[in-house]
N, C-alpha and C positions, 0 to 999 in steps of 0.2 A: 678490561678484560679479553681478551678474544674468547672467540663461541668456544673453539678448541678446549679452552684454557676452562672457561665456562663449567663444562662439559666433566674437564677432569674433575675438577673441585665437587661438584653436588653428586660424582662416582663415589669417591673418597669418605666425604659424610656419610653416603647412604650405606658404604660399608664401616665404618664406625660405628651406625646407628645400629646396624644386625650383628655389629661384636659386642654391642652392650656399654660402647662409651656413648650416655647419654649427656653426661653434666659435667659441664664448665667448671672445675676448680680455682685454677690459676693460668696465668700466663708461663707461668717457669716449675722447672720439677722441686716438688720441696719433699726431703727426706722425712718422713715422719713418725719414722723409728727415732733418732737421734731427740735429743734434750733439743729444748727451743732455743737455747742458749750457742747451740752447736749446726743448728738449722740454718742461719743466717746467711743468705746468700752473700757473696764473695765482696758484693762492691757495695757493701754497707747500706748507710740512713737510704740513702735515694732507691736502692731495690726493698727493701722493705716497707718503703714506703710504697712501691709500686703492690707489691704484693698485697698488704693490707687493702688499699685499692681494689685490688679482681677479686678481694672475700668480701666484702660488704657492700659496693659501688653492687645497685641492680643491672638488668643487662642493657644492653641501647636497645634493645628493640625487643617487641612480645615474641616467646616463643608457644612455638603449636605443642597447645593441649596434648598432656602423656608424656612430652619429653620432656627431658630434665627432672632435678631434685626438683623445682618449684611448683611443677605439674605433680608431679608425685605427692607430695607431703604441703596444703596448703600452708601460707602463712600462718593462722591462724592454730596450728594444729603443729610448730618450731617450737620448742623450746626456749622460754626468754634465755635461760643462764645454758652456759656451757653444761654438755651429760655431763654425769658423774663419772671419773677420774676411774679409772683399771686400777687393780693392785700394783706398787711399787715395781715391784722386778714378778716374771714371765711367773715362774715357778710357785709366787703367790697369788697368781690366778689361777692355777692350776690347780695347786690343792683347793681354792676356796670350790672351786669348781665338782672336784672328787668327794667332798663334803655334804655340796648341793645336791648332788646328783643320787649318793648314798639315801635323802631322808627319804625318797620318794617312793611311794608303797602302789600307787598304781599310774596309767601314762595322765592322765588328767594333772595329776599332784608332779609330776615332770614336767609338765606344759606349765603350769602355774609359776615353776620354781625357777625355770629358763628365763619368764617371763617376767622375772622381778632380777632376775642375778647381773650387777653391773659390771662383772668383771671382763670381760668381754670389747672392744671400742665397737665392735662392727656392733654394736645394738643402737649406736648414738646413731647414725649413718644409715643405717636403715628405715626403710618406711614401717613394717611389719615382721610379725618373725612368725615366718615356718615352719611352726613346729612336725605336722604330717597332715599327710589326706590318704584314704583308703580305709581301710575297716580293720580294725585292730581287731585282733587273734585269728584274722586272714593266714593260712600256711605260710603266705612268700612275702616275702619285704625287701625291698628293691631301694638301698641307698644309696642317691647320688654324692656330688662334694657341696655345691651351695647352691643356693637359687640366686635363680637372674633375674630382668627389669618387671615379668609379667610376675614372680614367683612373688614379689617383694609388694606388686600392687595389690596380687589378693592375699597375700599371708598364708598360700600353701606351693607346695612344692611342685613340680612337674605340670604348671598349667598353662604354656606357652608352647613354642613350635615344638621341643625338644618334645613336654608330656602330650603332646599329641602324636607324632611318634611311638611316643612309648606307647600309648594305649591300644594303638595298631599293633604294635609285637605282640602287647597282652594278650590282644583280641585273637591274634594267631593261634595261639596255646591253649585261648578255653579261658582266658583271665581277665574279669573287670575289677578294676578296682573299687567300683561303688554295686559290685554283682553279691548275691547270697556268699556270705562267708567262708562257706567250703573253696568255693572259687573267685575268692576274692585279691588283693592284694592291699599290702600297708606299704605306707611309702614315704621314703623320709631323706635328709640330709645331713654329713657329717658338721655343720657350720649351718647353721639354722637363721643365720640371717646376711642379707646381701652386702658382699664386699663393692663399694662404690666403683661405677665403673663396670661390672662382672671381670673386675680384678682378679687373680687366683690368693685365693687365704697363704697368709703369710705361715709359716710353723707356728708359730707363737698364736697365732688364733685359732687355726686345727688343733693344737695339743691342750688349748682351752676348752677347745667345745667338745670336744672327743669324752670325758667319761660323760658326758649328757645324751653323745647317738649309743653309747655302750648299757647306759641303763636304758636310755629306751628297747635296745637290742633284747635286751634281758627280760622287759617287761612283754613287751610285742610279743616273746618267743613263738618264734614259727618256724613252719619245718625245714624252710631252704631261707636263704639268705642269696642274694646278689649282689655283690659291688659294679655299678654303673663306673667303670670309668678306675683310669690308674689312681688318682686319688683317693676314693675311695677304697679299693683297692688295698696301697700303700698301709691308709690308716689305718683300717678292721683287722686285714689279714695279717699286716706286717712285710706282704712282700719288699722284695726292693728292685724290681724288674719291671720292666713299662708293660703295657696292657696286651700289645702283642705275643709277648711268653706269655703273661699268665692268663688271658682269658680262656675261658673253657677249661679251664682246669678244676677239678674237684679241690677244695680246701676243707679243717674244721678248727672253723669257730667255737673257741671256749667263754658258753658267757660268765660262768662263775658255779654254776647250777645245774649247765649241760652242754652236752655239744651238738653245734648245728654244722650241717651242709653247708658250705659256703662255695663261691661259683663267683671271677669275674666277667665280664662281660663291657663291650663298647658303650662307653654316655650316649644316648640318643644325638645328643649336642652333636659330638664326633661323623656320625651316622649322615647328618644333614649336612656336613659337607666330604665326606669320602663315601656317597652311594655303593661305590663297591666293596666294602665293608660290610655292609647288610648280610649278602651270602654266611658269612662268617656267625656274625649275630644270632643268623637264623640256628645254626648248629646248637650258639649256646642257648636258645630259648626252646627248643627240640628236648637239649639233656635238662635244662629246669623240669620242662613238663613230665618227662619222664622221674623225675626226681618227685614231684609232688606225690606221683600214680605212687612211688612204691613208696612213700612216706605214708599216705592213705591208704595204703593196704597193711600196713601192720601197725599200724593206729595211731598217727601220728607223732614223728617225732621217736619213736621208740627205738631201742636195741635192734 
C-alpha cells in the first residue's frame, strides 16, 4: 500500500471513530429487522458460514483499549446466552412500556423499572442504561436523542464532546447541571440505551422508549423543556419539520397534569460539525434564559 493510500485509510478510520463507528459486527450488511429465515444472504450456506465466523471469531489483532465493544464490555460481563427477546410485535412492546412507565411514582422508581425493562432490543447491545444526569427538580430539562460511546461507558447522558459543549452553553446563561437546584439542569435522552455504532434509533425503538421519557418529564416537572435536535423535537413536540424551521420557536408540551413551555434548538453534536450555527443556538439559549427568569418571577411554572 502506497503512503498516500495509507494516509487516506488512516483518515477514514479516524472519521469512522469520530462518528461513533467503533465496533465491527460483520463483513456484510445484515437486516436485523427481518426474520432470521428471510435475512440469509443470497449465496446460501457459504455466506451464512462466513457471517457466523465474523460473529464468533475473535479479532485477528488486539484492539486499542476503549475502542470497540470488547473494550467497552469485559468478556466476563457479557451474558452467556442471548438477551431476552423483545415482545413479538412492536405494538406489544409499546404497550408494555406504557404500562411499565405508568407505575412509576418517582424518578428513582422509573429508573429501576427502565433498568429491568426487556422490551427494547437496544438494551442487549448497550453497556449501561443512561437514565439522566443533573438535578431532579431543576427548572430546566434538556432532552436529546440517544447516548453516544462516552455516555454508554459512563452511564450518563451528555458526558462526551457534545456534553462538554452543552455545559459551556449552559454556563453562558448561568446554568450548571450540578449546581444549586434553582440554577441547575436535568438532562436525559428520548432513548436511554446507545444504538450500536451510534446509528439513529429506529422508529420502533423510539416509540418503545417514548412512554418512559414522557413519564420522566412529568415526574421531573420542569418549568422549561429544551429539545436538543430534530429527533427529540419530533418525538416530544410532534413537529414534522426539520430543526432549522423548528428551532427558536416556543411550543406547549402537555404532561397530562399541566403544560410546560418547550423549545427546540440544535443538538451540540451538530454544532461541533457546523460551528457557524452556534450564533443561532445562542439566540435560543438567550430565549431559554428569559423564559426561566419569567417562570421564577411568577412562581415556577404557574399560569
